[in-house]
C-alpha positions in Angstrom: -5.2 -7.5 -11.1 -6.2 -6.0 -7.8 -6.9 -8.4 -4.9 -9.1 -7.0 -2.1 -9.6 -8.7 1.3 -12.6 -7.1 3.3 -11.9 -3.8 1.1 -13.2 -2.5 -2.1 -12.5 0.5 -4.5 -15.1 2.3 -2.3 -12.5 2.2 0.6 -9.0 2.5 -0.9 -7.8 3.7 -4.3 -4.0 3.7 -5.5 -3.1 6.3 -8.0 0.8 5.2 -8.5 2.1 3.1 -9.1 -0.5 1.1 -11.1 -1.2 -2.7 -11.3 1.3 -4.1 -13.8 3.5 -0.9 -13.6 7.2 -0.9 -14.1 9.1 1.2 -11.6 12.4 2.0 -10.5 14.2 0.9 -6.9 12.6 4.2 -5.4 9.0 5.1 -6.2 6.2 7.1 -4.5 3.0 5.3 -3.5 0.0 7.7 -3.7 -3.7 7.4 -3.5 -6.7 7.7 -1.1 -8.2 5.7 1.5 -11.3 6.1 3.6 -11.3 4.4 7.3 -7.9 2.9 7.0 -5.5 5.1 9.0 -4.9 5.0 12.7 -2.9 7.8 14.1 -2.5 9.1 10.6 -1.1 6.2 8.6 -1.5 2.6 7.7 1.2 0.0 6.8 2.6 -0.1 3.2 4.7 -3.1 2.2 6.6 -4.2 -1.0 7.1 -7.9 -1.4 9.4 -9.8 -3.7 8.3 -12.7 -6.0 8.6 -15.1 -3.1 6.6 -12.9 -0.8 9.5 -11.7 1.3 9.5 -8.1 2.4 11.7 -6.0 0.1 10.3 -2.6 2.1 7.8 -1.6 4.5 6.7 1.8 5.7 3.7 3.7 6.9 1.5 5.4 4.2 0.9 8.9 5.7 -2.3 10.8 5.5 -2.1 14.0 3.6 -4.7 16.0 5.6 -7.1 15.1 8.5 -7.4 11.4 8.7 -10.4 11.4 11.3 -13.1 11.3 8.9 -15.0 8.6 7.0 -14.3 10.4 3.9 -11.5 9.7 1.3 -8.1 11.1 2.5 -5.1 11.2 0.4 -2.0 9.2 1.4 1.6 9.3 0.3 4.8 7.2 1.0 8.2 6.8 -0.7 9.1 3.1 -1.0 13.0 2.3 -1.4 13.9 -1.5 -2.3 17.3 -2.9 -2.2 19.6 -1.8 -5.0 20.2 -5.6 -5.9 16.4 -6.4 -6.5 15.0 -6.5 -10.0 11.8 -8.5 -10.8 8.2 -9.0 -10.2 7.0 -7.4 -6.9 3.6 -6.9 -5.1 2.5 -3.7 -3.4 0.4 -4.6 -0.3 -1.6 -1.9 1.7 -3.2 -2.9 5.0 -5.8 -1.3 6.9 -4.4 -0.2 10.2 -6.0 -2.5 12.8 -4.8 -1.4 16.3 -7.3 -3.9 17.8 -5.6 -6.9 16.5 -9.1 -8.6 15.7 -8.9 -10.5 12.7 -12.6 -9.6 11.5 -11.3 -5.8 11.2 -8.4 -6.9 9.0 -8.5 -5.2 5.4 -6.1 -5.2 2.5 -5.3 -4.7 -1.2 -2.5 -5.7 -3.3 -1.4 -6.0 -6.7 1.6 -7.2 -8.9 4.2 -4.8 -10.6 7.7 -4.9 -11.8 10.8 -3.4 -10.3 13.2 -3.0 -13.2 15.6 0.1 -12.9 
């Protein structure tokens, strides 16, 4: 199941991986987002089963991000070779203001197996 916080499918869609997917240690996160970018990116994080950060990086806009329309994004995640098990993909709207009312995120579980 996908968890949205101040977000919806009208603002962000992930194509890969999908909820419940099984991935390797290195995988590409792709999708599209509207109004989530700042300077062309927003934070992407992979968490382990205890909520610790396995990987973090910028999901990069694949086009002009200065629009209210959907813009594709892409980033390659690489978790430590030693990790196998449940994980969570967390995508957060870039919020340079730091104001909590502008925070937004979406997350879902998947599994790192090979």
